[in-house]
MMTF fields as JSON, N, C-alpha, C and O atoms, coordinates in Angstrom:
{
  "mmtfVersion": "1.0.0",
  "mmtfProducer": "UNKNOWN",
  "numBonds": 295,
  "numAtoms": 296,
  "numGroups": 74,
  "numChains": 1,
  "numModels": 1,
  "chainsPerModel": [1],
  "groupsPerChain": [74],
  "chainIdList": ["A"],
  "bondAtomList": [4, 2, 8, 6, 12, 10, 16, 14, 20, 18, 24, 22, 28, 26, 32, 30, 36, 34, 40, 38, 44, 42, 48, 46, 52, 50, 56, 54, 60, 58, 64, 62, 68, 66, 72, 70, 76, 74, 80, 78, 84, 82, 88, 86, 92, 90, 96, 94, 100, 98, 104, 102, 108, 106, 112, 110, 116, 114, 120, 118, 124, 122, 128, 126, 132, 130, 136, 134, 140, 138, 144, 142, 148, 146, 152, 150, 156, 154, 160, 158, 164, 162, 168, 166, 172, 170, 176, 174, 180, 178, 184, 182, 188, 186, 192, 190, 196, 194, 200, 198, 204, 202, 208, 206, 212, 210, 216, 214, 220, 218, 224, 222, 228, 226, 232, 230, 236, 234, 240, 238, 244, 242, 248, 246, 252, 250, 256, 254, 260, 258, 264, 262, 268, 266, 272, 270, 276, 274, 280, 278, 284, 282, 288, 286, 292, 290],
  "bondOrderList": [1, 1, 1, 1, 1, 1, 1, 1, 1, 1, 1, 1, 1, 1, 1, 1, 1, 1, 1, 1, 1, 1, 1, 1, 1, 1, 1, 1, 1, 1, 1, 1, 1, 1, 1, 1, 1, 1, 1, 1, 1, 1, 1, 1, 1, 1, 1, 1, 1, 1, 1, 1, 1, 1, 1, 1, 1, 1, 1, 1, 1, 1, 1, 1, 1, 1, 1, 1, 1, 1, 1, 1, 1],
  "groupList": [{"groupName": "UNK", "atomNameList": ["N", "CA", "C", "O"], "elementList": ["N", "C", "C", "O"], "formalChargeList": [0, 0, 0, 0], "bondAtomList": [1, 0, 2, 1, 3, 2], "bondOrderList": [1, 1, 2], "singleLetterCode": "X", "chemCompType": "L-PEPTIDE LINKING"}],
  "groupTypeList": [0, 0, 0, 0, 0, 0, 0, 0, 0, 0, 0, 0, 0, 0, 0, 0, 0, 0, 0, 0, 0, 0, 0, 0, 0, 0, 0, 0, 0, 0, 0, 0, 0, 0, 0, 0, 0, 0, 0, 0, 0, 0, 0, 0, 0, 0, 0, 0, 0, 0, 0, 0, 0, 0, 0, 0, 0, 0, 0, 0, 0, 0, 0, 0, 0, 0, 0, 0, 0, 0, 0, 0, 0, 0],
  "groupIdList": [1, 2, 3, 4, 5, 6, 7, 8, 9, 10, 11, 12, 13, 14, 15, 16, 17, 18, 19, 20, 21, 22, 23, 24, 25, 26, 27, 28, 29, 30, 31, 32, 33, 34, 35, 36, 37, 38, 39, 40, 41, 42, 43, 44, 45, 46, 47, 48, 49, 50, 51, 52, 53, 54, 55, 56, 57, 58, 59, 60, 61, 62, 63, 64, 65, 66, 67, 68, 69, 70, 71, 72, 73, 74],
  "secStructList": [7, 7, 7, 3, 3, 2, 2, 2, 2, 2, 2, 2, 1, 6, 6, 7, 3, 3, 3, 3, 3, 3, 3, 3, 3, 3, 6, 6, 6, 6, 3, 3, 3, 3, 3, 3, 3, 3, 3, 3, 3, 1, 1, 6, 2, 2, 2, 2, 2, 2, 2, 2, 6, 6, 6, 6, 1, 7, 3, 3, 3, 3, 3, 7, 1, 7, 7, 7, 7, 7, 7, 7, 7, 7],
  "xCoordList": [16.137, 15.153, 15.786, 16.996, 14.969, 15.45, 15.314, 14.682, 15.911, 15.86, 14.431, 13.723, 14.02, 12.678, 12.744, 13.666, 11.777, 11.713, 11.498, 10.752, 12.152, 12.047, 10.586, 10.137, 9.851, 8.444, 7.618, 6.733, 7.896, 7.168, 7.469, 6.571, 8.726, 9.104, 8.41, 7.912, 8.382, 7.755, 6.26, 5.707, 5.607, 4.166, 3.864, 2.776, 4.81, 4.611, 4.635, 3.953, 5.416, 5.588, 5.131, 5.824, 3.991, 3.444, 3.934, 3.973, 4.3, 4.739, 5.889, 5.889, 6.855, 8.031, 9.293, 9.249, 10.401, 11.711, 12.239, 12.132, 12.811, 13.364, 14.862, 15.329, 15.599, 17.021, 17.144, 16.814, 17.618, 17.666, 19.087, 19.756, 19.542, 20.816, 20.489, 19.745, 21.037, 20.717, 21.43, 22.642, 20.65, 21.185, 21.378, 22.419, 20.37, 20.437, 19.874, 18.936, 20.459, 19.953, 20.1, 20.924, 19.287, 19.32, 20.541, 20.577, 21.522, 22.787, 22.648, 23.41, 21.701, 21.495, 20.95, 21.405, 19.971, 19.313, 19.769, 19.304, 20.682, 21.157, 19.991, 19.994, 19.007, 17.798, 17.801, 17.917, 17.676, 17.665, 16.422, 15.317, 16.609, 15.508, 15.122, 13.941, 16.117, 15.848, 16.786, 17.874, 16.352, 17.187, 16.705, 15.69, 17.471, 17.164, 16.87, 17.697, 15.709, 15.335, 16.196, 16.21, 16.907, 17.751, 17.042, 17.21, 16.245, 15.53, 14.456, 14.511, 13.473, 12.453, 12.065, 12.124, 11.661, 11.34, 10.511, 10.553, 9.768, 9.04, 10.008, 9.722, 11.158, 12.154, 13.412, 14.037, 13.766, 14.928, 16.219, 17.102, 16.324, 17.534, 17.834, 18.992, 16.82, 17.017, 17.811, 18.417, 17.814, 18.445, 19.956, 20.673, 20.438, 21.857, 22.815, 23.812, 22.569, 23.488, 23.518, 24.557, 22.386, 22.319, 23.061, 23.774, 22.883, 23.539, 25.062, 25.734, 25.603, 27.061, 27.63, 28.794, 26.817, 27.274, 27.434, 28.068, 26.868, 26.895, 27.703, 27.303, 28.833, 29.667, 30.123, 30.235, 30.384, 30.916, 29.831, 30.139, 28.568, 27.451, 26.856, 27.004, 26.186, 25.445, 24.093, 23.303, 23.825, 22.568, 21.736, 22.241, 20.45, 19.488, 18.487, 17.89, 18.3, 17.291, 16.206, 16.488, 14.966, 13.842, 12.646, 12.523, 11.773, 10.537, 9.373, 9.334, 8.418, 7.304, 6.039, 5.028, 6.084, 4.9, 4.733, 5.5, 3.726, 3.472, 4.54, 5.062, 4.844, 5.844, 5.205, 4.058, 5.949, 5.378, 5.291, 6.09, 4.334, 4.242, 5.448, 5.942, 5.897, 7.057, 6.618, 5.663, 7.323, 7.077, 8.416, 9.466, 8.34, 9.538, 9.409, 8.47, 10.385, 10.387, 11.367, 12.513, 10.902, 11.758, 12.078, 12.789],
  "yCoordList": [5.871, 4.882, 3.506, 3.363, 2.532, 1.161, 0.494, 1.027, -0.66, -1.417, -1.863, -2.357, -1.678, -2.068, -2.59, -2.246, -3.417, -3.823, -2.601, -1.685, -2.604, -1.483, -1.258, -0.114, -2.325, -2.173, -1.462, -0.671, -1.735, -1.076, 0.43, 1.245, 0.786, 2.199, 2.879, 3.998, 2.198, 2.772, 2.998, 3.982, 2.105, 2.246, 3.349, 3.925, 3.64, 4.649, 6.079, 6.957, 6.307, 7.655, 7.667, 7.144, 8.25, 8.282, 9.516, 10.62, 9.31, 10.385, 11.214, 12.441, 10.542, 11.206, 10.459, 9.292, 11.162, 10.559, 10.078, 10.781, 8.875, 8.296, 8.077, 7.628, 8.393, 8.073, 6.988, 7.204, 5.828, 4.664, 4.123, 3.977, 3.828, 3.12, 1.637, 1.121, 0.951, -0.455, -1.325, -1.224, -2.182, -3.119, -4.498, -5.13, -4.956, -6.274, -6.173, -5.417, -6.947, -6.949, -8.326, -9.134, -8.575, -9.828, -9.764, -8.983, -10.57, -10.521, -11.001, -10.575, -11.868, -12.355, -11.261, -11.086, -10.532, -9.504, -8.096, -7.123, -7.979, -6.686, -5.754, -4.576, -6.31, -5.586, -5.361, -6.326, -4.102, -3.866, -4.47, -4.345, -5.128, -5.775, -5.037, -4.797, -4.681, -3.966, -2.778, -2.768, -1.783, -0.602, 0.293, 0.041, 1.352, 2.358, 3.666, 4.147, 4.24, 5.498, 6.62, 6.852, 7.309, 8.431, 9.764, 10.685, 9.871, 11.119, 10.858, 9.875, 11.76, 11.722, 13.151, 14.046, 13.348, 14.697, 14.626, 13.632, 15.675, 15.795, 16.128, 15.849, 16.727, 17.145, 16.285, 16.245, 15.618, 14.726, 15.472, 14.92, 16.705, 17.501, 17.69, 17.873, 17.649, 17.799, 16.641, 16.795, 15.496, 14.297, 14.228, 13.565, 14.896, 14.789, 15.277, 14.6, 16.411, 16.823, 15.823, 15.623, 15.207, 14.216, 12.947, 12.341, 12.558, 11.344, 11.447, 10.448, 12.642, 12.833, 12.476, 12.09, 12.605, 12.258, 10.755, 10.314, 9.979, 8.519, 7.88, 6.857, 8.491, 8.023, 6.574, 5.843, 6.163, 4.826, 3.757, 2.566, 4.166, 3.223, 3.032, 3.879, 1.91, 1.661, 2.354, 1.99, 3.353, 4.089, 3.863, 3.453, 4.142, 3.889, 5.036, 5.343, 5.669, 6.716, 6.185, 5.68, 6.31, 5.81, 6.733, 7.441, 6.718, 7.506, 6.559, 5.466, 6.982, 6.105, 6.368, 5.695, 7.331, 7.653, 6.705, 5.759, 6.981, 6.162, 6.402, 7.507, 5.357, 5.482, 6.12, 5.824, 6.994, 7.618, 6.587, 5.652, 6.756, 5.839, 6.023, 7.135, 4.939, 4.984, 4.681, 3.939, 5.261, 4.991, 4.624, 5.169, 3.707, 3.316, 3.875, 3.57, 4.703, 5.294, 4.526, 4.29, 4.15, 3.432, 4.279, 3.833],
  "zCoordList": [-44.072, -44.483, -44.416, -44.243, -44.551, -44.499, -45.871, -46.783, -45.985, -47.229, -47.528, -46.65, -48.794, -49.225, -50.654, -51.394, -51.054, -52.458, -53.356, -53.009, -54.495, -55.445, -55.844, -55.917, -56.1, -56.503, -55.437, -55.765, -54.174, -53.085, -53.076, -52.864, -53.305, -53.375, -54.553, -54.428, -55.693, -56.89, -56.67, -57.161, -55.944, -55.682, -54.674, -54.687, -53.815, -52.77, -53.306, -52.778, -54.348, -54.899, -56.356, -57.229, -56.613, -57.972, -58.728, -58.184, -59.971, -60.878, -60.306, -60.405, -59.716, -59.187, -59.616, -60.006, -59.533, -59.755, -58.413, -57.408, -58.4, -57.176, -57.33, -58.376, -56.294, -56.207, -55.148, -53.982, -55.561, -54.692, -54.621, -55.644, -53.409, -53.233, -53.31, -52.476, -54.298, -54.537, -53.507, -53.316, -52.85, -51.864, -52.503, -52.324, -53.247, -53.881, -55.292, -55.546, -56.212, -57.58, -58.196, -57.77, -59.204, -59.955, -60.86, -61.811, -60.568, -61.313, -62.749, -63.618, -63.01, -64.378, -65.283, -66.413, -64.769, -65.576, -65.217, -65.812, -64.241, -63.708, -63.388, -63.744, -62.713, -62.338, -60.828, -60.072, -60.362, -58.921, -58.275, -58.802, -57.127, -56.427, -55.143, -54.891, -54.337, -53.098, -52.981, -53.557, -52.233, -52.064, -50.951, -50.302, -50.755, -49.749, -50.469, -51.243, -50.223, -50.858, -50.296, -49.087, -51.167, -50.76, -50.957, -50.157, -52.027, -52.314, -53.356, -54.095, -53.403, -54.45, -54.785, -53.941, -56.05, -56.51, -57.784, -58.51, -58.045, -59.316, -60.454, -61.618, -60.111, -61.103, -60.972, -59.912, -62.027, -62.034, -61.689, -61.032, -62.128, -61.896, -60.402, -60.027, -59.563, -58.116, -57.516, -56.456, -58.174, -57.617, -57.868, -57.12, -58.899, -59.25, -58.162, -57.91, -57.505, -56.436, -55.272, -54.644, -54.999, -53.926, -54.337, -53.537, -55.594, -56.102, -55.994, -55.737, -56.188, -56.123, -54.751, -54.641, -53.717, -52.359, -52.166, -51.207, -53.062, -52.944, -54.081, -54.636, -54.416, -55.528, -55.366, -56.35, -54.138, -53.895, -53.854, -53.813, -53.866, -53.817, -55.207, -56.088, -55.379, -56.607, -56.453, -55.582, -57.3, -57.216, -58.471, -59.516, -58.334, -59.399, -59.401, -58.368, -60.55, -60.698, -61.625, -62.711, -61.176, -61.964, -61.801, -60.8, -62.791, -62.73, -62.504, -63.07, -61.669, -61.32, -62.122, -61.922, -63.021, -63.817, -64.992, -65.174, -65.767, -66.943, -67.993, -68.14, -68.703, -69.766, -70.987, -71.322, -71.651, -72.858, -73.977, -74.027, -74.862, -76.006, -76.927, -77.116, -77.478, -78.37, -79.794, -80.026, -80.722, -82.134, -82.783, -82.444, -83.7, -84.438, -85.843, -86.578, -86.191, -87.529, -88.407, -88.027, -89.563, -90.509, -91.703, -92.604]
}
């Protein structure tokens, strides 16, 4: 695959886990901006063996589905 904006990758794959090799990131906020899609899966565990092959690269795993609601317990 080729380098693409992270947001474009996230929009392409709904409700899946993405493994991305980060090409460029915002150094102030340490937020990945562009990357190369290495793998995608419904199960996050499927990505770990693939990620190990890219030890020398900066990788990013993210989920494209809706975020679960959070509650703060005091």
